[in-house]
Backbone bond lengths (Angstrom), bond angles and torsions (degrees), N, CA, C in turn:
res aa  C-N    CA-C-N  psi(-1)  N-CA   C-N-CA  omega(-1)  CA-C   N-CA-C  phi
1 M - - - 1.458 - - 1.525 105.94 -
2 A 1.298 113.22 164.00 1.472 122.33 -176.67 1.533 110.81 -71.29
3 N 1.301 117.94 152.62 1.430 125.41 -179.26 1.519 112.90 -98.92
4 H 1.321 117.72 -37.08 1.445 122.24 -177.13 1.532 111.84 -82.35
5 K 1.317 115.49 148.49 1.431 121.94 -179.23 1.540 112.34 -57.46
6 S 1.342 115.23 -46.14 1.476 119.61 179.27 1.524 112.73 -64.67
7 A 1.323 117.02 -35.33 1.452 120.66 176.58 1.512 113.25 -68.14
8 V 1.288 116.07 -32.54 1.466 120.84 179.22 1.538 106.97 -71.07
9 K 1.354 116.64 -40.32 1.457 119.83 179.26 1.541 109.76 -64.61
10 K 1.288 115.15 -43.83 1.475 120.09 178.81 1.493 111.59 -60.87
11 Y 1.333 116.83 -40.38 1.454 120.48 -179.45 1.563 109.52 -63.29
12 K 1.326 116.11 -45.42 1.480 118.67 178.68 1.515 111.13 -61.49
13 R 1.316 118.36 -45.27 1.460 123.75 179.26 1.574 111.67 -60.47
14 D 1.288 113.84 -44.40 1.474 118.63 179.88 1.528 110.70 -66.22
15 E 1.259 116.38 -35.77 1.519 120.09 -177.99 1.536 108.47 -69.17
16 K 1.323 117.68 -41.12 1.492 120.02 176.35 1.502 112.10 -64.23
17 K 1.317 117.87 -40.52 1.454 123.70 178.13 1.513 110.24 -67.34
18 R 1.296 118.96 -37.52 1.464 121.63 178.37 1.518 110.74 -64.56
19 L 1.310 116.98 -41.85 1.485 119.53 178.00 1.524 112.24 -64.42
20 I 1.369 116.16 -39.41 1.420 119.13 -179.63 1.504 110.10 -65.86
21 N 1.369 116.98 -45.02 1.438 122.92 178.89 1.534 109.87 -59.99
22 K 1.339 115.30 -41.69 1.490 117.57 -178.50 1.517 110.24 -65.59
23 M 1.325 116.69 -39.97 1.465 119.82 179.75 1.522 111.27 -65.29
24 N 1.330 117.25 -42.77 1.478 120.67 177.71 1.494 112.72 -62.79
25 K 1.344 116.15 -44.28 1.451 120.96 -178.55 1.545 110.30 -67.18
26 T 1.339 118.39 -37.81 1.472 119.47 -179.80 1.544 109.08 -69.75
27 K 1.313 116.90 -37.02 1.479 120.03 178.00 1.520 108.88 -61.36
28 M 1.297 116.04 -46.38 1.511 121.60 -178.04 1.483 109.19 -63.59
29 K 1.332 118.13 -47.89 1.496 118.60 -176.68 1.471 111.64 -66.42
30 N 1.372 119.98 -35.22 1.477 121.92 177.19 1.540 110.82 -62.10
31 R 1.377 115.97 -43.15 1.420 119.25 179.17 1.527 113.64 -64.01
32 I 1.345 116.26 -38.36 1.446 122.38 177.37 1.557 109.40 -64.38
33 K 1.369 114.60 -44.70 1.485 120.47 -179.01 1.489 109.20 -61.03
34 N 1.317 120.03 -47.43 1.435 124.25 179.73 1.533 111.32 -60.34
35 F 1.308 118.26 -40.47 1.447 125.39 179.43 1.559 107.92 -60.83
36 K 1.288 116.28 -49.81 1.427 121.92 -177.70 1.543 110.46 -65.01
37 K 1.352 118.07 -35.16 1.463 120.41 176.44 1.529 111.24 -65.16
38 E 1.309 116.35 -40.09 1.475 119.95 177.47 1.522 111.11 -59.78
39 I 1.360 115.58 -43.43 1.427 118.18 -178.34 1.578 111.71 -67.46
40 E 1.307 113.99 -41.38 1.498 119.25 177.90 1.526 111.12 -64.48
41 A 1.290 118.12 -31.55 1.465 121.08 -179.67 1.555 109.94 -80.67
42 G 1.318 115.16 -8.52 1.484 119.06 177.54 1.517 114.12 82.86
43 K 1.361 115.59 15.20 1.451 120.39 173.89 1.505 112.20 -90.24
44 L 1.308 113.14 81.31 1.500 119.25 -172.20 1.520 112.16 -72.25
45 E 1.314 116.72 -35.17 1.474 121.13 -179.73 1.528 111.20 -63.07
46 E 1.390 114.16 -46.60 1.457 117.04 178.30 1.519 110.73 -65.12
47 A 1.343 116.99 -38.26 1.435 120.79 -179.40 1.537 109.64 -66.08
48 K 1.292 120.98 -39.03 1.443 124.19 179.07 1.565 111.84 -65.83
49 S 1.318 114.01 -35.91 1.445 117.60 179.91 1.550 110.60 -79.47
50 M 1.297 116.78 -22.27 1.464 122.84 179.70 1.551 109.67 -83.45
51 F 1.323 116.68 -25.99 1.449 121.62 -172.89 1.529 116.01 -55.03
52 P 1.340 120.23 -46.32 1.511 120.01 177.23 1.520 112.21 -61.87
53 K 1.294 117.74 -34.24 1.468 120.11 178.31 1.510 112.72 -67.73
54 V 1.344 115.25 -38.47 1.474 120.62 176.78 1.489 109.88 -64.54
55 I 1.344 116.97 -46.48 1.466 119.68 179.85 1.511 111.04 -63.79
56 S 1.295 117.18 -35.64 1.472 121.22 179.90 1.553 110.26 -65.21
57 I 1.345 116.39 -44.48 1.435 117.21 179.96 1.542 113.64 -66.10
58 I 1.360 115.64 -33.68 1.446 119.79 174.97 1.496 110.28 -64.55
59 D 1.346 118.69 -44.23 1.460 125.25 178.95 1.587 109.34 -60.31
60 K 1.313 115.74 -41.30 1.486 119.20 -178.80 1.499 110.40 -68.68
61 S 1.310 117.27 -37.91 1.485 119.26 177.32 1.507 109.31 -66.05
62 N 1.289 119.85 -34.91 1.447 124.61 175.53 1.506 109.82 -63.78
63 T 1.242 114.23 -51.19 1.521 121.44 -174.39 1.527 109.91 -62.32
64 K 1.321 116.46 -37.91 1.456 119.59 -177.63 1.548 111.51 -80.21
65 G 1.335 116.05 -7.63 1.462 118.48 176.11 1.520 113.11 87.43
66 T 1.301 116.87 14.46 1.444 121.82 -179.78 1.552 108.34 -75.02
67 I 1.307 117.89 -42.04 1.424 124.63 178.48 1.527 111.71 -122.31
68 H 1.258 119.48 158.18 1.460 124.17 -178.87 1.543 107.61 -78.59
69 Q 1.318 116.09 152.00 1.488 122.27 179.59 1.532 111.74 -55.59
70 K 1.278 115.82 -43.87 1.524 116.24 -177.27 1.530 111.03 -71.02
71 T 1.341 118.00 -29.05 1.423 121.58 175.52 1.535 109.29 -67.29
72 A 1.288 116.91 -40.84 1.472 119.70 179.33 1.560 109.63 -65.01
73 S 1.328 116.00 -40.85 1.461 120.59 -179.64 1.551 109.09 -64.42
74 R 1.340 116.77 -40.35 1.420 120.50 179.20 1.535 112.99 -62.63
75 Y 1.373 114.74 -42.91 1.485 120.29 178.36 1.535 106.78 -62.19
76 K 1.286 118.40 -49.80 1.434 120.95 -175.15 1.561 111.44 -62.38
77 S 1.271 115.67 -41.39 1.457 119.82 -178.90 1.527 109.73 -63.86
78 R 1.298 116.58 -49.38 1.482 120.41 177.77 1.502 116.72 -59.16
79 L 1.345 114.22 -40.00 1.468 118.89 177.90 1.499 111.79 -69.82
80 T 1.335 118.36 -37.27 1.498 122.77 177.47 1.526 107.83 -63.73
81 A 1.344 116.67 -46.47 1.457 121.53 178.96 1.504 111.61 -59.97
82 L 1.315 116.07 -41.74 1.461 119.99 178.41 1.529 113.27 -62.12
83 L 1.341 113.46 -42.93 1.476 121.19 179.60 1.524 110.87 -64.32
84 N 1.368 115.56 -45.34 1.462 120.18 -179.42 1.518 112.04 -66.15
85 K 1.352 115.23 -39.18 1.483 119.76 179.12 1.519 110.92 -64.53
86 S 1.299 118.32 -42.66 1.452 123.21 -177.62 1.527 112.56 -70.47
87 G 1.376 115.25 -30.38 1.440 121.17 -179.23 1.520 113.66 -73.56
88 S 1.313 119.47 -21.68 1.436 120.88 -176.32 1.499 112.73 -90.17
């Protein structure tokens, strides 16, 4: 562990941020996983209604700094393509 007072404070702050990032990322990945399950099950209506919520959680993760902007764009692009492919 750190010896200096400022290093101890930084460690505590970083640990809190790490847990928040982990929570946000887990929430996002669970929504994506549920969305993909709906599509695989052939429940397109539920998937279409779920889609804006999934995009919203990806955008929130991006805004909070949990994921990079280009990562968020890549997720959204792939999910949109998956939805469009399954709808046709």
